[in-house]
C-alpha positions, 0 to 999 in steps of 0.5 A: 480513453486517453492512452498514457504515454508513460510520462511520470514524475517522481517526487523524493527528497531523501538521498538514500531513498533517491538511490533506492528508487532509482535502483528499483524503478529504472529497471521498469519505467522512465521518469522525471524527478524533483526533490520537493512538492513545491517544485513538483507543483511548479513543473506540473503547471508547465508539463502534463504528467500521466502519473506522479509518484510521491515518496510516502515520507513527503506526504505527512503534515504540510506535505498533505496540504501540498498534495491537495494543492497539486490536486487543485491544478486545472489538469491534475495528474493522478498522484500515488504515494510510494515507498521502498519495500524489500526488493520492490517499490510498493504503491499505496492504493488508498481509494477505489477510484485511484486503484482502478486508475493506477492499475489501468495505467500500469497495465497499459504501460507494462505491455511494453515491458517484460513481466519480470521487470514490471514485477519490481513495482508491487501493487496492493491489490485491495484497498486498505481501511483504518480499523482496530480489531482485536486478534488472537494469533497462533504461530505453529505449535506455539502459545497464543499472542494477543494483538490488534489490527491497524488496517484491514483489507479484503486480502489481509491485515496489518497486525501491530505486534512486537513478537518476532515473525518470519516471511511466509510463516503460517498463522491461525488468527481469530478476529474479534469485534466483527460479530458476537463470536470471533471468526477464524482464518489461516493467514501467511506473513507477507512482511515483518517490521521489527520494533527497532525501526524508528517512526514506524509501528512494529508488526506484520502484513499478512494475507488470507490463505484459508477463509471459509465462506461464511466467515469471509462473508462476515468480514466483507460485510463489515468492510462494506457497512463501515467503509463503503457506504455511499 
């Protein structure tokens, strides 16, 4: 197995995001930087990179076609989408293959770094899948809220809602549409996005903190049967 030497390319266009990424990432990794995917393609023709980080905002529309073009190189680098998230940089893990690839790379790379520095990169532990499920959400001592998931993982849910939430707030959530009866789980709000943010759906990212074995099995089987078929 090739031991990565940490040669990383960062592709980011917006000046504001360049500032954010530099502030977060320069504490953790060294990287080359370009401002569009065409330039990234040209430089990858000349130089081997162990990893390419692409700003999530560049990956939509024609950006996805440009990423596919980079994946067609003779020696394509692993490509991961990233975005600023609070005081960290979040890596978007989309496929099981790339989860293992990225985690293996960063585990090796971060051996050279202090743990408190490497924490500036936030890995999603579980792969997320697009899935719309009906929910009933209850905040502590408050009325029930009807909502939907936009994506799900074995670790939590993204819930679309315009209601206000706080980070680390505990919720009781009923998940419908998995089996005939809803299952119930206790969750904690990890992050909250209000409706005022343009071009992004409002909602919360919440992780499971109390899930009985039978309901966890039902949820895992739903993911397996709908998204992990060979």
